[in-house]
N, C-alpha and C positions, 0 to 999 in steps of 0.2 A: 296587756301583754300576756297575762296568764291565760286568757281566753285563746290566744293564738297557739300557745303550746298545747292546750287541751284540744284544740281543733286539729292539730297535726295527727293525733292518734287515729280518729275516725277517717281522716284524709288518707293516711298510709294504708289502713285496712281496706277501705273502699277501692283504692287504686290497685292494690295487690290482688284482691279477689276478682275485680272486674277485668283487669288486664290478663290475669291468669286464665280466665274463661275464654275471653275473645282471642288472646294471643295463641293459646293452644289449638284453636281451630284455624289458625293461619290468617286471621284478619289483621289488618294494619289499623283499623278503627278510623280511617279517614283523617279528620282534623286532630284526633287524639294521638296519632303517630305512636302506636304501640310497638315497642321493639324489645328484642331479647338482650338482656344484660348478662354478661359472663363475669364471674368473680373467680379468679384462679388462686388457688392456695400455693404460695411459694415457699412454704416453710420446709425445713429439713425433716420435720416429723410427719407432715401430712402433705400429700400431693393431690388432695381432692380439689375439685372445682365445683362451683355452684352457679346456677343460672336461673333467672326469673324474668317475666315480662313486666315492663314498666312504661308509664306514660307521664311525662312531666306536665303537659297541659291538664290532664285529668287530675293529677295530684294537686296542682295549684287551684283548680276550680273546686274540688271537693274540700280542700283545707279552707278555702275562703267561705264556702257555704257553712261548714261546721263552725268556723270562727264567728260568723254572723249569728248563728243560732246560740252559741255560748255567750256572746256579748249581749244578746237580747235577754238572756236568762239572768244576767247580773242585776 
């Protein structure tokens, strides 16, 4: 179970960087379905919003790969 949580860190980083590069060039990534996610700040103190590119299939695949590598290292 610990290997799964350890595997999520490289999975998140790989997905964020890869989707940021491909998504900013206007690519959907085919099967990866890279899309832009908006997070709006609804606070009274900040009206800022953030957006980033993300792909759930890539996140699942990269987390599974990192999980398998960490599991083999145990």
